[in-house]
N, C-alpha and C positions, 0 to 999 in steps of 0.2 A: 503495500498502500504506501508508503513510503518513498518505493522508489519512484512509484507511478507520475507523485506528486513534486518529486523532482524533478522526473520530465517534460511536466506540464509548466511546470515555472522555467526550464533552460528553454524550451521551444519561445513560452512569454518576451526573453530575454532576449532570444534570437530575433523575432521578429521588431523587436523596439530599436534593437543597434541595426537591423537591417535600415529602418524605417529612415530612422535619422542620419544617417549616413548618405538615403537616397537624396534626400531633402536641401541637406547640408549641397549637396553639387548641385541639387539642378539651382537652385539659387543661387551657387555662385555663377553657372550658366546665365543664367536671367542675367546678372549682372554686367555678363561679358558678350552681352547678343547689342545690336545696333537700336536704337530706341525705333526707330520707323518699325523695322521687322518688327518688334514685339508688339507694338501699336498695329498691324494689321494681322497678326495671329488670332486664326478663328475664335469668336463667340461660341461655345455650346449652352444651350438650352435644355434640361434636363425636365421631363414628363410633368416633373412632380411642381414644378414652374406652374405649371397648366391645369392644374388642378383647381377646378369648379368652387369656388369659394360658396359657403352657405351663407342665408339669407338670414339677417339676427335684429331680436328690437329689444331695444332699452327704453326702460320709463324712470319715473322721476315725478316727483310733485306729492298731492294729495294724496295719500295713504285711507284716507278714514273710509272711504266707503265703496272700496274693493276696486276704482278704479286702474290700479297697476298687477291687477292679475296676481297673487299672492295672499292664499288663504292667512299664513301664521302674521302677515300684517294688520289683519282687524279682528283677529280672534285670538285672545288676551289668555295666556298659560297663567301655570304657577310662577315661574321663573318670570315673564317678562309682558308688559302695560302694551297694547293694542298703537300699534305703529302711526303717529297723527299723518307725519309727513318721509318722502324718503326723497334728502338732501342732493346725490348724486346718481349717477346713473346706473341704473341695476336691468342685470340681464332678464332679463322672462322668458321659462326654461319652455314652452307650449310653442315658442318661438321651434324651439330645436327641433320637436318635433314634429311638425308642420309644414308647409311651403307658404311662404308668405307671401298676396301678392299685392295688398294694401292694407293700412292702419289709418285707425280716427278715430279722434277724442272729443267725446259731445261733454254737458256739463255730468262731470263726474260718471262716467263712461264708458269706453273704450269697443268698438268694434273691428275686426281682420277679416278682410279677406283670406279664406286660409284655408288648404286641405293636407290628406294627410293619407296614409294608405290604406286603414284601416274602419272608415267609414264615409259612409256616401254624403256628409256635411259640408257646404263651401262657407260659410258665414258661421265664424265667433264672438260672442263677447262678452264682457264681467263690468260690475257695477255697479250702481242704479238702474233699478228698473220699475221705478214710482209710477209709469206710463204703458209699459212691457213692448220699451227702446231696445231690451234683448228678447223680445220674446216671451212665450208659457214654459215658464217653471215653477217647482211648486215640489212643498215636502213632503215628509209623508202622512200627514194630515192630508194632503189634497190640496194646501190653503199655495197660494201667489205669492212665489218668491220678489220681496221689491229690493232686493239685495243680494248681487251673486260675489264673492268672494275671490271666486278664477273662470278662465275665459269653458264657457259652457256653448256646444251649439244653440244655433238658430232653425226651424224647421223650417224653410224656405215651401213651399206649393209648387216644386218645380215638379215639369214633365216628362223632363231626359236624365236621366242619375248624369248621364252624362257635363251638366249644363252645372261653369262653374261662380262665384260672384270675382270681377275686377274690379271695381271698384269701391269703396264705402265712403257714407259722408254723416255727419252727424250734428245733427245741432241743438236745444236745448233738453229737451225731453223724444225726440225723434230720431229713429234711420232709417236712411236709405241705402240701398243696394242695389249695382248695375253686374246683370252677367250677363256674359259673353254669347247666349243662344236664346233666351227667354225672356228678355227687357229687362224691366224696372222691377223692385219690391220696394217698400217703403212700412213701415209699425212703429206702433210710440201717440203722443199726442198730435189729434189731429185736430182740435178745437180752431185752429186759423184754417185750415184746411192743406198745412205744411207738407202733409203724407201722400197730395194732388187726388187727392175723391173727396166727394161729398159728404160730409157732418151724416152721421146714420145711429139714430139713439142708439140698436142696438150695437153698433160697434163699439158707439164708448160704452157700456156696459160690459160689454167681454174683451176690454181695451187686451187683452195680456194675450190671447185669441187671435187677430184682426192682426193678418198681416196681408199687403194691399198687391193688384198688381197694377204698375198705373200704367194710360191709356193714355194716347191722346199726341206723339209724335211722328209726325210723319218721318224719321230716318231712326237709326241708332245711336243712340245716347254717349257718351263717351265720360264724361266726368261730370258730375256733380258736389257741386256746392252748398251747405246749409250756414245758414245766420243763427240767429236765438229761434228765427219761429216761422224763416220761410226757408223756399228751397229756390236751389235755380240751377238745370240741366241744360250740359251747352254737348249739343250733338254734333257726330263726327265733320259736317259739312259746318263749323263757328255757330252755327246757327241758338240766340238764348232762350230755355223755357224759363216761366216762373210760375210759386202758388205760395201760396199760405197770407201769412199777415200780413197789409200792406199800411199803419197807418204814416208810416214814413216815406210813404212809394219804394219801400226797399222792393218791390216785386215788377218797378215799371212800367208798369201795364194803366200808367197814363191816368189814375183812378188810386184814391185813401181804404181802400174795402178789401174786402177778403177776400180772398183770390183761392179757390175751391177745388180746381183742375188745372192741369200744367198749361199756359199759355204765353204764344210768343211775345217776344220780348221787342219792338221796334224803333220806336227813336232815332237815334241818331246816329246806332248800329246798324238797322234794316242795309243789306247790301253790302256791310260787313260780313270778314271771318273773324270769330274770336275765336284767341289759343286760348286764354286764362280768366278765370274770374275769381274775386274773393271779394269773401264776405263774410267777420267775425260778429257782428251784431247786426246792424239797418240799415249801414250806409255799401254801395256797393261800387267795387274796383273792375273796368275790366278792361283786359288788350286784345290789338286784334293785332292781326300776321304784319301791316306795316308799321305795328310799333310804335302806333296812336293808342292812347289812356282816355278811358271811357269813365262815368258814374252818373249816378243814381240813389236817390234813399234820402236819408239822415244829415244833417249838413248844420250842423248848432255850432260843431268846433271850426268853422270854417277850410271842411277836405274836402267839401265842391268850390273854395272858391272863387277858383281861374274862371269860374263861368256862371256865378249868381250869387246874388246877395240875399236870395232866400235859403230859408231853416231845413225847406222840405221840396224832392225833385220829383215827380213821378212817373218820368221817362228818363231812357238814359238821352245825356251832352254830353257833344266829347269836350273836354279840359285844354287850357292850355299850359301845360303846366311848363313850355319853358326847358327841357332837359334833352331834349332828342328821341332817338328811336327807344323803349321800353319795349320789357321784353316779359318783367314778370312785378306783380303787382300784389302789396299787402293794406289789408282796409279790418281795421283796429275798431274797438269800439269808439275811440274821439280821435286818430291820429290813423296816418297810414304812409305805407312806403314804396318805392318803387327800384328795380333795377335795372338801368339803361343796358347799350346792346356791349359798352367797354366792364362794364359788371361795377357799376361806380350805384352807388346804395343811397337814396334823394331820402327823406322823410318831410312831412308837417301834419297840423294839429294842433292837437293838445293833449299832452299826456308827457313821459319818459319819452323824448324822442333821440336821445343817444348821443346829443350832444353836450354834457353833461345838466350838474343839476339844477346850473342857473340859466338853463334853456327848456321852458315846455310849450309856447307857444310859437310860432309859425303859420301864416297862410300861405306861403310859397316854400315848396320843395328847394331845402337846404343840403348839402351835399354832409353826411360824414366821413370824415379824413380815411383814405382806403389804408394807412398802417392800422388802423384798429383791428381789421380780418386780416391783416395775415401781410399784406402787401411791404418790400422792402426791399433792397438794390441786392440783398444776395437771391429775393421771390418776388422777382419782376411778372411774374408770368402769376399770379393774384388776386383772382375776379371774383365775385358772387355768382352762384348763378342759380341761387333759391330763395326767393323770402316766403314767408309763413307770419302770422302774428294769430295773437287771442286778442281776450279784451281788453289787456291796457299791459300787451309785452311781444317785441318782434324776433325773432328765430331769422342766421341765414345762414345759406350752405354755401362753398367755396366750391368751386373748381380742381379743389385737392380731399375734398367732402370734410372738412373739416365744418362745424357747427358754432357759432358765436348764439347766444342769446343776452338781450336787454329788455331792462322796463322792472313791471313792478313787480315785485316776487311772493308773487303769494301763494301762502302753502309748498315754499321752493319750487316754484313751476321752472325755472329757470337754471337747475339743476348745480349752483355753482358753489357748495357747499357749510358746512355749518356756518351759522352764526349771521350768513350773508342775507346782506339786505339789502332795496333796490336798488337796479344796478344801469348806470347810467353812464354808459360805454357798453360798446358791442368788447364781450366779454368772450372767451372760447371754453367752451365744455367738455371735462373728459373722459368723452365718449371713445370709450378702446375698439372700437371699430372704423368702417369707412360710412361715411352718416351718406344715404343715396333720398328718403325722405325724413319732415317732420312734423307731424303735426300739433299743435300746440292747441288743449282745450283751454276751460275758465282758469284750470289751476292743475292740471298736471299735464305730462308733455310725453307721449313719442314719439322713436326713431325708426323706422324701418332702417339697419344695415348692411353691410355686409363683412366679412369677417374679413382680418387681412391677410389670413393664411387656412 
């Protein structure tokens, strides 16, 4: 036995000496080579570098109602109290076992478009369910659950088992789901028509059981954006439909009445191809393929000041922002942001704009300094490619897939760490993956990411 161990040890020693000898000789040889020859040597790409990197979801913010999808956060044990908020990005285990297509944050709840190999469900939700916004789920006594601690499947009335959800949108208490083969579905609170169907007394009584198939579109819907209690639909050709609450003109249909079925939005966007919509509350911004920005709805905080002195507009008007071609916009509760074609960020309105604690009001777009997003003499190619918002905060994603957030840090929704108050400048969030999409709720945040390796 001792002789075998000695033999193994001798072999290991020989291999180590052999490797050291050849590594030294190789380094010596490289030093003696012509620098141009070394530079022109072939570079080999190994298969491990081409492996498909998995999608992940990180979440943070208010944990009290289950929106972060972790049961132990809200269920007390003998050793810990319920968690009020998660101050740093936390990786959601649910996403490790599902293929995630989209994620959206509502008011205290989160919805995922996702699939796995074990079941036929394609939509999942977690958090507040007071209005059936994440479907019907019951306890052992068959009573509807108004709070879900972890992601649960939402049973859509699909005809084809191969149908998948591709986009989701969440408002204050309603959810919209876009599928790849069977159109658009809605569930949750429909008091103002935000679910896109006429109010039905029986449906309101059975709110947990009501899932609607929305009709009235002349072509497929590609994107959905939910305000507080209204919904905007973007079609494949760039048309906009809307429904729901319109007390501030946020449906853009030329009136201030509730709209119970989707209707085509006209005004200045008629004939334009809209590429992006944004609305976190009751002011709507839209971007066309030409880079023009249009707005309608609430303007009490000068969001639409470039075209009107009125506090509400009930139809789309082209804005005169004076910042050139725009690629993306974000419309929060009282403030707005836009990203131009060079990746620069402009802000206006009222709130924590990102210009520091002494600047809270601007009627015209003002530029946020580029170095705040990582641009410097060593990283001259950095630019912002995506902008998003909650009611009182912003989020920006760069072409390097880094996330920056600023604004009111309600229940740690900015994810910046312990005892971090409101953030007056864009600040990088420590997400340990490449950020692909960010969704901001009123007090929690979710990001769809791609693993580094």
